[in-house]
C-alpha positions in Angstrom: 102.5 124.1 82.7 102.8 120.4 83.5 104.1 119.8 87.0 105.1 116.7 88.8 105.7 116.5 92.6 107.3 113.4 94.2 106.8 112.6 97.9 107.3 109.7 100.1 111.1 109.2 100.2 113.0 108.6 103.4 115.3 106.3 105.2 114.4 102.7 105.8 116.1 99.6 107.0 116.9 96.8 104.6 113.9 94.6 104.1 111.5 97.4 104.6 109.0 99.2 102.4 108.3 102.6 101.1 105.6 104.0 98.8 106.5 107.0 96.6 103.8 109.3 95.2 103.9 111.4 92.1 101.3 114.1 91.7 100.7 115.0 88.0 99.1 118.4 87.6 97.4 117.7 84.3 96.3 114.1 84.9 93.3 113.3 82.7 93.8 116.2 80.3 96.2 114.3 78.0 97.2 110.7 77.9 100.7 110.4 79.1 103.2 107.8 80.2 104.5 108.4 83.7 107.7 106.8 84.6 109.8 106.3 87.7 113.5 106.6 87.4 116.3 106.4 90.0 119.8 107.6 90.1 122.5 106.6 92.6 125.7 108.7 93.0 128.1 108.0 90.2 125.6 105.9 88.3 123.4 106.5 85.3 119.7 107.2 85.6 117.7 104.0 85.5 114.1 103.6 84.4 112.4 101.2 86.7 108.7 101.4 86.1 106.1 103.1 84.1 102.4 103.3 83.5 100.2 105.4 81.2 97.5 107.6 82.7 94.8 105.4 81.2 96.2 102.5 83.2 96.6 100.3 80.2 100.3 100.0 79.5 102.7 99.2 82.4 106.3 98.2 82.6 108.5 97.1 85.5 112.2 96.6 85.0 113.7 93.2 85.7 116.0 94.7 88.3 113.0 95.4 90.6 110.3 93.0 89.3 108.6 91.2 92.1 109.5 93.9 94.6 108.2 97.1 93.1 104.8 97.9 91.7 103.4 100.9 90.0 99.8 102.1 90.2 97.6 105.1 89.6 94.8 106.9 91.3 93.1 109.2 88.8 91.0 111.0 91.3 94.1 112.0 93.2 96.0 112.6 90.0 98.7 110.5 91.5 101.0 107.7 90.4 102.5 105.5 93.1 105.6 103.4 93.3 105.3 100.7 96.0 108.7 99.3 97.0 109.1 96.2 99.1 112.1 94.2 100.3 114.3 97.2 99.9 118.1 96.7 100.0 120.9 99.2 100.1 121.3 99.0 96.3 117.9 100.6 96.0 119.2 103.9 97.5 119.3 107.0 95.4 117.2 109.8 94.1 113.9 108.8 92.6 112.3 110.9 90.0 108.9 110.7 88.3 108.5 112.0 84.8 105.8 112.4 82.2 105.9 112.0 78.5 105.2 114.9 76.2 103.8 114.8 72.7 101.1 112.4 71.4 101.0 109.2 73.4 102.2 105.9 72.0 102.6 102.7 74.0 106.2 102.4 73.0 106.8 105.4 75.3 106.0 103.2 78.3 107.8 99.9 77.6 110.6 99.8 78.2 110.9 103.0 80.2 113.8 105.2 79.0 114.4 109.0 79.5 113.9 110.0 75.8 110.1 110.4 75.6 109.8 112.2 79.0 109.8 116.0 78.7 108.5 116.8 82.2 110.4 115.8 85.4 109.8 116.2 89.1 112.4 117.4 91.5 113.2 114.0 92.9 112.9 112.4 96.3 115.6 110.7 98.3 115.5 107.1 99.3 118.2 105.7 101.7 118.2 102.0 102.6 120.5 101.0 105.4 121.6 97.6 106.5 
């Protein structure tokens, strides 16, 4: 079974930084797109960044471009979301997800929930002013 585990959430003051980690259990066995999504209470889930496990295709949403970055560490089977200059609007539950089926670059750009069949449990991010 494919498992994803997010860690790194927490509370941070506006202007601060956090780095979220997503451990993908089958990293390296199949090429997948791994995306980061977030959802605030009462709002739709938003795709904010993605990268494929080969490190070739990447996407960062305009809403976070310049502040967030996505990267991978294949040895650790981990995908990171580095978040800088956080503001209260960045608060919410952050999920990582992995695509299922045969990989295609369209899965990763733009990032949207459809191609992602595997989801982590989410990690909370709270940014206070």
